[in-house]
C-alpha atoms as a printed R data frame, in Angstrom:
    type eleno elety resid chain resno       x      y      z
1   ATOM     1    CA   MET     A     1 -12.893  7.474 22.694
2   ATOM     2    CA   ASN     A     2 -12.484  9.168 26.063
3   ATOM     3    CA   ARG     A     3 -10.101  6.514 27.371
4   ATOM     4    CA   VAL     A     4  -7.781  6.580 24.333
5   ATOM     5    CA   LYS     A     5  -7.842 10.396 24.200
6   ATOM     6    CA   LYS     A     6  -6.871 10.566 27.875
7   ATOM     7    CA   PHE     A     7  -4.011  8.106 27.225
8   ATOM     8    CA   TYR     A     8  -2.439 10.261 24.480
9   ATOM     9    CA   GLU     A     9  -3.107 13.515 26.350
10  ATOM    10    CA   THR     A    10  -1.359 12.184 29.451
11  ATOM    11    CA   VAL     A    11   1.534 10.282 27.867
12  ATOM    12    CA   PHE     A    12   2.433 12.552 24.939
13  ATOM    13    CA   ASP     A    13   0.758 15.863 25.914
14  ATOM    14    CA   TRP     A    14  -1.335 15.844 22.738
15  ATOM    15    CA   LYS     A    15  -4.396 18.121 22.522
16  ATOM    16    CA   PHE     A    16  -7.753 17.041 21.082
17  ATOM    17    CA   GLU     A    17 -10.507 19.229 19.669
18  ATOM    18    CA   LYS     A    18 -13.883 17.850 18.619
19  ATOM    19    CA   TRP     A    19 -14.751 18.599 15.007
20  ATOM    20    CA   GLU     A    20 -18.462 18.777 14.370
21  ATOM    21    CA   HIS     A    21 -19.625 17.211 11.110
22  ATOM    22    CA   GLU     A    22 -22.343 14.883  9.853
23  ATOM    23    CA   GLY     A    23 -20.093 11.822  9.428
24  ATOM    24    CA   GLY     A    24 -19.827 10.967 13.126
25  ATOM    25    CA   GLU     A    25 -17.514 11.689 16.028
26  ATOM    26    CA   TYR     A    26 -14.117 13.011 14.910
27  ATOM    27    CA   TRP     A    27 -11.339 14.610 16.946
28  ATOM    28    CA   LEU     A    28  -8.553 16.820 15.573
29  ATOM    29    CA   ILE     A    29  -5.195 16.017 17.195
30  ATOM    30    CA   TYR     A    30  -2.497 18.598 17.851
31  ATOM    31    CA   THR     A    31   0.792 16.807 18.529
32  ATOM    32    CA   GLY     A    32   3.225 19.699 18.867
33  ATOM    33    CA   LYS     A    33   3.300 23.308 19.916
34  ATOM    34    CA   SER     A    34   4.472 25.930 17.462
35  ATOM    35    CA   PRO     A    35   7.286 26.090 16.426
36  ATOM    36    CA   GLU     A    36   7.897 22.436 17.409
37  ATOM    37    CA   PRO     A    37   7.139 19.931 14.678
38  ATOM    38    CA   GLY     A    38   4.150 17.677 14.985
39  ATOM    39    CA   ILE     A    39   2.366 15.394 12.582
40  ATOM    40    CA   ASP     A    40  -1.074 16.374 13.867
41  ATOM    41    CA   GLY     A    41  -3.944 14.253 12.657
42  ATOM    42    CA   GLY     A    42  -7.338 12.925 13.609
43  ATOM    43    CA   LEU     A    43  -9.050 10.284 15.707
44  ATOM    44    CA   PHE     A    44 -12.299  8.479 14.956
45  ATOM    45    CA   LYS     A    45 -13.891  5.146 15.763
46  ATOM    46    CA   LYS     A    46 -12.640  2.218 13.745
47  ATOM    47    CA   GLN     A    47 -14.871  1.416 10.792
48  ATOM    48    CA   GLY     A    48 -14.858 -2.342 10.190
49  ATOM    49    CA   LYS     A    49 -11.573 -4.146  9.475
50  ATOM    50    CA   GLU     A    50  -9.311 -1.347  8.374
51  ATOM    51    CA   PRO     A    51  -5.641 -2.241  7.898
52  ATOM    52    CA   PRO     A    52  -3.487 -1.232 10.870
53  ATOM    53    CA   ILE     A    53  -1.381  1.879 10.612
54  ATOM    54    CA   ARG     A    54   1.847  1.978 12.591
55  ATOM    55    CA   ASN     A    55   3.058  5.403 13.568
56  ATOM    56    CA   THR     A    56   6.348  6.042 15.293
57  ATOM    57    CA   ILE     A    57   6.537  8.952 17.716
58  ATOM    58    CA   ASP     A    58   9.810 10.785 18.386
59  ATOM    59    CA   VAL     A    59  10.503 11.051 22.128
60  ATOM    60    CA   PRO     A    60  13.406 12.677 24.000
61  ATOM    61    CA   ASN     A    61  13.857  9.794 26.486
62  ATOM    62    CA   ILE     A    62  12.487  6.360 25.564
63  ATOM    63    CA   ASP     A    63  12.824  4.930 29.083
64  ATOM    64    CA   GLU     A    64  10.671  7.728 30.558
65  ATOM    65    CA   PHE     A    65   7.997  7.202 27.899
66  ATOM    66    CA   ILE     A    66   7.948  3.428 28.431
67  ATOM    67    CA   LYS     A    67   7.143  4.142 32.088
68  ATOM    68    CA   LYS     A    68   4.456  6.705 31.157
69  ATOM    69    CA   ILE     A    69   2.838  4.274 28.721
70  ATOM    70    CA   LYS     A    70   2.632  1.517 31.344
71  ATOM    71    CA   VAL     A    71   1.378  3.821 34.130
72  ATOM    72    CA   ASN     A    72  -1.413  5.117 31.882
73  ATOM    73    CA   GLY     A    73  -2.844  1.771 30.814
74  ATOM    74    CA   GLY     A    74  -0.711  0.970 27.773
75  ATOM    75    CA   LYS     A    75   1.357 -2.191 27.332
76  ATOM    76    CA   MET     A    76   4.668 -2.728 25.648
77  ATOM    77    CA   ALA     A    77   4.557 -4.844 22.486
78  ATOM    78    CA   THR     A    78   8.360 -5.074 22.267
79  ATOM    79    CA   PRO     A    79  11.240 -4.220 24.551
80  ATOM    80    CA   LYS     A    80  13.449 -1.223 23.778
81  ATOM    81    CA   MET     A    81  15.818 -2.196 20.956
82  ATOM    82    CA   PRO     A    82  18.633 -0.437 19.115
83  ATOM    83    CA   VAL     A    83  18.375  0.698 15.529
84  ATOM    84    CA   TYR     A    84  22.102  0.789 14.925
85  ATOM    85    CA   GLY     A    85  23.441  4.298 14.387
86  ATOM    86    CA   VAL     A    86  19.931  5.797 14.511
87  ATOM    87    CA   GLY     A    87  18.427  5.394 17.974
88  ATOM    88    CA   TRP     A    88  16.254  3.318 20.301
89  ATOM    89    CA   LEU     A    89  12.877  1.896 19.243
90  ATOM    90    CA   ALA     A    90  10.015  0.192 21.076
91  ATOM    91    CA   TYR     A    91   6.432 -0.621 20.133
92  ATOM    92    CA   PHE     A    92   3.450 -0.295 22.472
93  ATOM    93    CA   TYR     A    93  -0.290 -0.946 22.611
94  ATOM    94    CA   ASP     A    94  -2.504  1.949 23.689
95  ATOM    95    CA   THR     A    95  -5.599  1.419 25.852
96  ATOM    96    CA   GLU     A    96  -7.616  0.256 22.826
97  ATOM    97    CA   GLY     A    97  -5.042 -2.204 21.472
98  ATOM    98    CA   ASN     A    98  -3.690  0.043 18.697
99  ATOM    99    CA   ILE     A    99   0.041 -0.425 18.151
100 ATOM   100    CA   SER     A   100   2.497  2.438 17.677
101 ATOM   101    CA   GLY     A   101   6.202  2.977 18.095
102 ATOM   102    CA   ILE     A   102   8.334  5.374 20.095
103 ATOM   103    CA   MET     A   103  11.869  6.287 19.073
104 ATOM   104    CA   GLN     A   104  14.682  8.190 20.741
105 ATOM   105    CA   SER     A   105  17.441  9.465 18.441
106 ATOM   106    CA   ASP     A   106  20.906  8.273 19.437
107 ATOM   107    CA   LYS     A   107  23.674  7.849 16.855
108 ATOM   108    CA   ASN     A   108  25.563  5.661 19.359
109 ATOM   109    CA   ALA     A   109  22.770  3.069 19.677
110 ATOM   110    CA   LYS     A   110  24.103 -0.492 19.256
């Protein structure tokens, strides 16, 4: 948990707060500062063979975030690719092997 939390704190500047409850270790995630949008959410240890969830995170500069991901122990699952007329998309693995996407808006992407 500490390694994956550190990854998202460092790469995306997310904040984590431990939530005490009887069900086990759970961390609240704050993904944006008010009034910026953020999806927020939670982090807990995987329970068995849950289906993978693929989130895509909006970033201002995809090339900078690809570098940050690699420097902080993540690996790219795909190269940066255009989503025509929408932006640039790439998928990455975090330090625990979870896959997510990053996307930079760019109407001129081809």
